[in-house]
C-alpha positions as CSV (number, residue, x, y, z in Angstrom):
1,X,-88.3,53.6,65.4
2,X,-89.8,56.3,63.3
3,X,-88.5,57.0,59.3
4,X,-87.2,60.4,59.1
5,X,-90.0,63.0,57.5
6,X,-86.9,64.6,54.6
7,X,-87.1,60.4,53.4
8,X,-90.5,60.1,53.4
9,X,-91.2,63.2,51.4
10,X,-88.4,62.2,49.0
11,X,-89.5,58.6,48.3
12,X,-93.0,60.3,48.3
13,X,-91.9,62.4,45.6
14,X,-90.3,59.3,43.9
15,X,-93.8,57.4,43.4
16,X,-95.2,60.8,42.4
17,X,-92.9,61.7,39.7
18,X,-92.9,57.9,38.8
19,X,-97.1,58.2,37.9
20,X,-96.8,61.1,36.2
21,X,-94.3,58.9,33.5
22,X,-96.4,55.9,33.2
23,X,-99.9,58.5,33.7
24,X,-101.0,57.0,36.2
25,X,-101.3,60.1,37.9
26,X,-105.2,59.8,37.9
27,X,-106.7,63.0,38.7
28,X,-103.6,64.7,40.6
29,X,-101.7,67.2,38.4
30,X,-98.8,68.4,40.1
31,X,-97.9,71.8,39.8
32,X,-97.4,73.8,37.4
33,X,-93.1,74.2,38.4
34,X,-93.7,70.6,39.9
35,X,-91.1,68.1,38.1
36,X,-91.3,70.1,34.3
37,X,-88.2,70.0,33.6
38,X,-88.1,66.1,34.5
39,X,-91.2,64.8,32.3
40,X,-89.6,67.6,28.8
41,X,-86.4,65.3,29.0
42,X,-88.3,62.0,29.4
43,X,-90.9,62.9,26.3
44,X,-87.6,64.4,24.1
45,X,-86.1,60.3,24.6
46,X,-89.1,59.2,23.8
47,X,-89.6,60.8,20.8
48,X,-85.9,60.0,19.8
49,X,-86.5,56.4,20.2
50,X,-89.2,56.3,18.5
51,X,-87.7,57.9,15.1
52,X,-84.4,55.5,15.2
53,X,-86.4,52.3,15.7
54,X,-85.9,50.1,11.8
55,X,-88.8,48.7,10.8
56,X,-90.1,45.4,10.0
57,X,-88.0,44.9,6.7
58,X,-85.0,46.5,8.3
59,X,-85.2,43.9,10.9
60,X,-85.4,41.2,8.5
61,X,-82.5,42.0,6.5
62,X,-80.4,42.6,9.7
63,X,-80.8,39.1,10.9
64,X,-80.7,37.5,7.3
65,X,-77.3,39.4,7.0
66,X,-76.5,38.0,10.9
67,X,-77.2,34.1,9.7
68,X,-75.2,34.6,6.5
69,X,-72.5,35.8,8.5
70,X,-72.9,32.8,11.0
71,X,-72.7,30.0,8.6
72,X,-69.5,31.6,7.2
73,X,-67.9,31.8,9.5
74,X,-69.0,28.0,10.6
75,X,-67.7,26.9,7.5
76,X,-64.2,27.0,7.9
77,X,-64.1,25.9,11.2
78,X,-64.9,22.5,9.7
79,X,-62.7,22.2,6.9
80,X,-60.6,23.6,10.4
81,X,-60.8,20.5,11.7
82,X,-60.5,18.5,9.0
83,X,-57.1,19.8,8.5
84,X,-56.3,19.6,11.9
85,X,-56.9,15.2,12.0
86,X,-55.2,15.1,8.7
87,X,-52.5,16.3,10.1
88,X,-52.6,14.7,13.0
89,X,-52.8,11.3,11.3
90,X,-49.5,12.5,8.9
91,X,-47.5,13.0,12.6
92,X,-48.6,10.0,14.3
93,X,-47.4,8.1,10.6
94,X,-44.1,10.0,10.8
95,X,-43.4,9.3,14.5
96,X,-44.3,5.5,13.6
97,X,-41.8,5.5,10.9
98,X,-39.3,7.3,13.2
99,X,-39.8,5.3,15.5
100,X,-39.5,2.3,13.3
101,X,-36.2,3.3,11.2
102,X,-34.7,4.7,15.0
103,X,-34.8,0.9,16.8
104,X,-33.4,0.1,13.3
105,X,-30.3,1.9,13.8
106,X,-29.8,1.5,17.7
107,X,-29.7,-2.2,16.8
108,X,-26.0,-1.7,17.2
109,X,-25.7,0.6,19.6
110,X,-23.2,-0.2,23.0
111,X,-23.4,1.2,26.4
112,X,-23.0,5.3,25.9
113,X,-23.9,5.5,22.8
114,X,-27.1,7.9,22.2
115,X,-29.0,5.0,20.7
116,X,-28.7,3.3,23.2
117,X,-32.0,4.5,25.6
118,X,-34.0,3.6,22.6
119,X,-32.5,-0.3,22.4
120,X,-33.0,-1.2,26.0
121,X,-36.8,0.6,25.4
122,X,-37.6,-2.4,22.4
123,X,-36.5,-4.9,24.8
124,X,-38.5,-3.2,27.5
125,X,-41.4,-3.5,25.0
126,X,-40.5,-7.2,23.9
127,X,-40.6,-8.3,27.6
128,X,-44.0,-6.3,27.7
129,X,-45.2,-8.2,24.9
130,X,-44.0,-11.7,26.1
131,X,-46.4,-13.0,28.3
132,X,-44.9,-16.8,29.1
133,X,-42.9,-16.8,32.2
134,X,-40.4,-18.9,30.5
135,X,-40.0,-17.8,27.5
136,X,-40.2,-13.6,30.0
137,X,-37.1,-15.7,31.9
138,X,-34.8,-16.8,28.4
139,X,-35.8,-13.4,27.0
140,X,-33.8,-11.7,30.0
141,X,-30.6,-14.0,30.0
142,X,-30.3,-13.4,25.8
143,X,-30.5,-9.9,27.2
144,X,-27.7,-10.6,29.7
145,X,-25.6,-12.1,27.6
146,X,-26.3,-9.4,24.9
147,X,-24.9,-7.2,27.0
148,X,-21.6,-9.2,27.9
149,X,-21.0,-9.2,23.7
150,X,-21.5,-5.3,23.9
151,X,-18.6,-5.0,26.7
152,X,-16.4,-7.0,24.6
153,X,-16.9,-4.6,21.5
154,X,-16.5,-2.1,24.3
155,X,-12.9,-3.1,25.2
156,X,-12.3,-2.8,21.5
157,X,-12.6,0.6,21.1
158,X,-11.5,1.4,24.0
159,X,-14.5,3.2,25.7
160,X,-14.8,5.2,28.6
161,X,-15.3,4.0,32.1
162,X,-19.0,4.7,32.1
163,X,-19.9,2.8,29.1
164,X,-18.6,-0.4,31.1
165,X,-21.1,1.0,34.1
166,X,-23.5,1.1,32.5
167,X,-23.3,-2.4,30.5
168,X,-22.6,-4.1,33.8
169,X,-25.5,-2.4,35.6
170,X,-27.8,-3.4,32.8
171,X,-26.4,-6.9,32.6
172,X,-26.3,-7.7,36.4
173,X,-30.7,-6.7,36.2
174,X,-31.0,-9.1,33.2
175,X,-29.1,-11.7,35.0
176,X,-31.3,-11.5,38.3
177,X,-34.8,-11.2,36.5
178,X,-33.9,-14.1,34.2
179,X,-32.3,-16.2,37.4
180,X,-35.5,-15.1,39.4
181,X,-38.0,-15.8,36.5
182,X,-36.2,-19.5,35.5
183,X,-35.8,-21.1,39.7
184,X,-39.2,-19.8,40.4
185,X,-40.6,-22.4,37.5
186,X,-38.3,-24.9,38.2
187,X,-39.5,-25.2,41.8
188,X,-42.7,-25.3,41.3
189,X,-43.1,-27.7,37.7
190,X,-39.4,-29.5,38.2
191,X,-36.8,-29.7,35.7
192,X,-33.4,-30.6,36.5
193,X,-32.3,-30.0,32.8
194,X,-32.9,-26.0,33.1
195,X,-31.2,-25.8,35.7
196,X,-28.1,-27.8,34.0
197,X,-28.5,-25.2,31.2
198,X,-28.7,-21.8,33.4
199,X,-25.4,-23.1,35.2
200,X,-23.4,-24.7,31.7
201,X,-24.7,-20.7,30.6
202,X,-23.2,-18.9,33.7
203,X,-20.0,-20.5,34.0
204,X,-19.6,-19.3,30.1
205,X,-20.8,-15.5,30.8
206,X,-18.2,-15.2,33.9
207,X,-15.3,-17.0,31.6
208,X,-16.2,-14.4,29.0
209,X,-15.6,-11.4,31.1
210,X,-12.8,-13.0,32.6
211,X,-11.4,-12.6,29.6
212,X,-13.2,-9.0,28.9
213,X,-11.7,-7.6,32.4
214,X,-7.9,-7.6,31.8
215,X,-8.4,-5.3,28.5
216,X,-11.1,-2.7,30.6
217,X,-9.7,0.1,32.1
218,X,-8.8,-0.3,35.3
219,X,-11.1,1.7,37.5
220,X,-14.1,-1.0,35.8
221,X,-12.5,-4.4,36.5
222,X,-14.0,-4.1,40.0
223,X,-17.1,-4.0,38.3
224,X,-16.5,-6.7,36.5
225,X,-14.8,-9.1,39.5
226,X,-19.0,-8.0,41.2
227,X,-20.4,-9.2,38.5
228,X,-17.8,-12.6,38.2
229,X,-19.2,-12.8,41.9
230,X,-22.9,-13.1,41.0
231,X,-22.5,-15.6,38.2
232,X,-20.6,-18.2,41.0
233,X,-23.9,-17.7,43.0
234,X,-26.0,-18.5,40.1
235,X,-23.3,-21.6,40.0
236,X,-24.4,-22.0,43.6
237,X,-27.8,-21.6,43.4
238,X,-28.8,-23.5,40.4
239,X,-26.5,-27.0,42.3
240,X,-28.4,-26.5,45.5
241,X,-31.9,-26.1,43.8
242,X,-31.1,-29.3,42.0
243,X,-29.8,-31.8,45.1
244,X,-33.2,-30.3,46.2
245,X,-36.3,-31.2,43.7
246,X,-36.2,-35.0,44.6
247,X,-37.1,-33.6,48.5
248,X,-40.3,-32.5,50.0
249,X,-38.5,-29.6,51.0
250,X,-37.1,-27.4,48.1
251,X,-37.1,-24.2,49.6
252,X,-36.8,-22.1,52.6
253,X,-39.7,-19.7,51.6
254,X,-38.1,-17.3,50.9
255,X,-36.3,-15.6,48.4
256,X,-33.1,-12.9,47.8
257,X,-31.9,-11.1,44.1
258,X,-31.5,-14.6,42.7
259,X,-34.8,-16.1,43.4
260,X,-35.7,-18.4,45.7
261,X,-33.2,-19.7,48.6
262,X,-32.7,-23.0,48.8
263,X,-33.4,-25.1,51.6
264,X,-31.0,-26.8,54.4
265,X,-30.6,-29.8,56.5
266,X,-31.4,-33.2,55.7
267,X,-33.4,-34.4,52.3
268,X,-36.9,-36.4,52.5
269,X,-37.1,-38.0,49.3
270,X,-40.9,-37.2,48.0
271,X,-41.6,-39.7,45.5
272,X,-44.2,-37.7,43.5
273,X,-42.0,-35.4,42.8
274,X,-41.7,-35.4,38.8
275,X,-37.3,-34.9,39.6
276,X,-37.5,-38.8,41.7
277,X,-35.3,-40.8,40.2
278,X,-37.4,-44.1,38.2
279,X,-35.3,-47.5,40.0
280,X,-34.7,-49.8,37.1
281,X,-36.5,-53.1,36.2
282,X,-35.1,-56.3,38.0
283,X,-37.0,-58.3,35.9
284,X,-35.4,-59.8,32.5
285,X,-38.1,-59.3,29.8
286,X,-38.9,-61.9,27.6
287,X,-36.4,-63.0,24.3
288,X,-38.1,-63.2,21.4
289,X,-35.5,-65.4,20.2
290,X,-36.6,-69.2,20.8
291,X,-34.3,-71.2,23.2
292,X,-32.0,-73.7,21.6
293,X,-32.7,-77.1,22.5
294,X,-29.6,-79.3,23.3
295,X,-28.4,-81.8,20.2
296,X,-29.3,-85.1,21.5
297,X,-26.4,-87.4,22.4
298,X,-26.0,-90.6,20.4
299,X,-23.4,-91.7,23.3
300,X,-25.7,-95.8,24.4
301,X,-26.6,-95.2,28.0
302,X,-24.7,-96.5,30.7
303,X,-24.7,-100.3,32.3
304,X,-26.1,-100.4,35.4
305,X,-22.5,-101.4,37.2
306,X,-21.4,-98.3,35.9
307,X,-23.4,-95.7,38.3
308,X,-22.4,-95.7,41.3
309,X,-23.9,-93.4,43.8
310,X,-20.5,-90.8,44.8
311,X,-22.1,-88.6,47.7
312,X,-20.7,-90.5,49.9
313,X,-17.0,-91.6,49.9
314,X,-15.8,-95.4,48.8
315,X,-12.8,-95.3,51.5
316,X,-10.5,-93.7,53.5
317,X,-8.8,-90.6,52.6
318,X,-5.0,-91.2,52.2
319,X,-3.0,-89.7,55.0
320,X,-1.1,-86.4,54.1
321,X,3.1,-86.7,53.8
322,X,4.7,-86.6,57.8
323,X,2.5,-86.6,61.2
324,X,0.4,-88.8,62.6
325,X,-2.1,-90.3,60.0
326,X,-6.1,-89.4,61.2
327,X,-8.4,-92.0,62.4
328,X,-9.7,-93.9,60.4
329,X,-13.6,-93.7,60.7
330,X,-15.4,-97.0,59.9
331,X,-17.4,-95.8,57.0
332,X,-20.8,-98.8,55.4
333,X,-20.5,-99.7,52.7
334,X,-21.6,-97.8,49.2
335,X,-25.1,-97.9,47.9
336,X,-25.5,-98.5,44.3
337,X,-28.6,-97.9,42.2
338,X,-29.1,-99.9,39.3
339,X,-30.9,-98.3,36.1
340,X,-33.1,-100.8,34.4
341,X,-31.6,-100.6,30.9
342,X,-32.9,-98.4,28.2
343,X,-35.5,-100.3,25.7
344,X,-36.5,-97.2,23.3
345,X,-34.1,-94.8,21.0
346,X,-35.0,-91.2,23.0
347,X,-36.2,-88.7,20.2
348,X,-34.7,-85.8,19.3
349,X,-36.1,-82.7,20.8
350,X,-38.1,-80.0,18.3
351,X,-37.1,-77.2,17.0
352,X,-38.9,-74.1,16.6
353,X,-37.6,-71.5,13.6
354,X,-39.7,-68.1,14.4
355,X,-41.2,-67.3,10.6
356,X,-39.0,-65.4,8.4
357,X,-41.6,-62.7,7.2
358,X,-44.4,-61.8,9.5
359,X,-47.7,-63.1,8.5
360,X,-46.4,-66.7,7.7
361,X,-46.1,-69.9,10.0
362,X,-43.1,-70.9,12.5
363,X,-40.8,-74.0,10.9
364,X,-40.5,-76.5,13.3
365,X,-37.8,-79.5,12.8
366,X,-37.8,-82.4,14.4
C-alpha cells in the first residue's frame, strides 16, 4: 500500500524547512519566495532571545537570592515543629492530669451517674494490670460487692429504675467472672477453705440484696430476685465442688456461666488429693514424765498356809431356795502351793526425777 503523494510532499517540505533553520541545507538554496516569511520569523525570535538573556553576574545574584529565601522558609518550619511537639506534650500532660482527677471524682459515682462509666473503666484497667489469677478473681468479687453497696445507696436516693438495672447487670458480670476463676483454681490446686469463704460471701450478699429489694422500685424487683437466684447457685456450686475435691473425678470437664460443673455419681477417693483427710494417729506418743513406781508394801509376806489356789471351787454350791437341788458332782480336793518364806527384805524401787534445769543430771532416789 503506497503513501499518498500530498503527504510525501508535505513531509519533504517540513524536512527542508528544518534544514534551513538549523543551517544544514548544504548547497541547496530555496526559491526566493519559499519559506521567506517563516525564516524571517525564526530569525527575529532568536535575536529577541539573545538580547533578553541575563549575564553571568545576574544569574549568580538570582541564585543567591533564591537560596536565601529557601533558608528563611526552613527556619520557621523547624521552630514550628518544636512548638507543635511542646504543644502535644502539654496536651498529653493535661489529659493525664484530667484523667487522674476524673478517676478520683468518679470513686463515689453510682450507676446512672455520668462518671460511673469512668469508674468502671478504671476497674477494668486495674484488672488488666493484675496478672495473678487468684488476685484477679478476688478483684472481681470485690467489685461485685461494691455494686451491692451502690444499690443500697440507690435505694436511699430513690434513683430511677434504669440505675438499678445497670448496677445489677454489672454485679452479675463480676460475680460470674470471679466465681469461674476461683473455682478453676480450686479444682486445679485444691482449697476447701476458699470454697467455704466463697459460700459464706455469697450468702451474705444474698441477704443484703433481699433487704434492698423491699425498698427498690417494683420494676426492678424481678432483677433483684434473679441476682439472688444466681447467688443461690453459687452456694450450691461451692458445696458440690467441695464434696468432690477428694475424688479422682472432680468435674465433668464442661463449664457454664459459673465455671466448672461438678461431676456426679460415686466418688472414688484419691489419697493423693491435697484435700484428703489425714487419719489420726493410733499410737500414743511417749510421755516425757517418768512413770510412777508403786510404793513398797510394809506388810509381812503371807504364810504358806494362807496361800490357796482358788481357781477350783472348794465345795458344792449352796442350793437355791425352793425347787430341786442340783446334783452334787464330786470334785477333786483342792491343791495347795507352798511358797517358801522370804528371808530377805525387799528393796524399794528406784525413783528417778527429771532434771529441773536443762543441762543438769536427773535426780535419783533409792
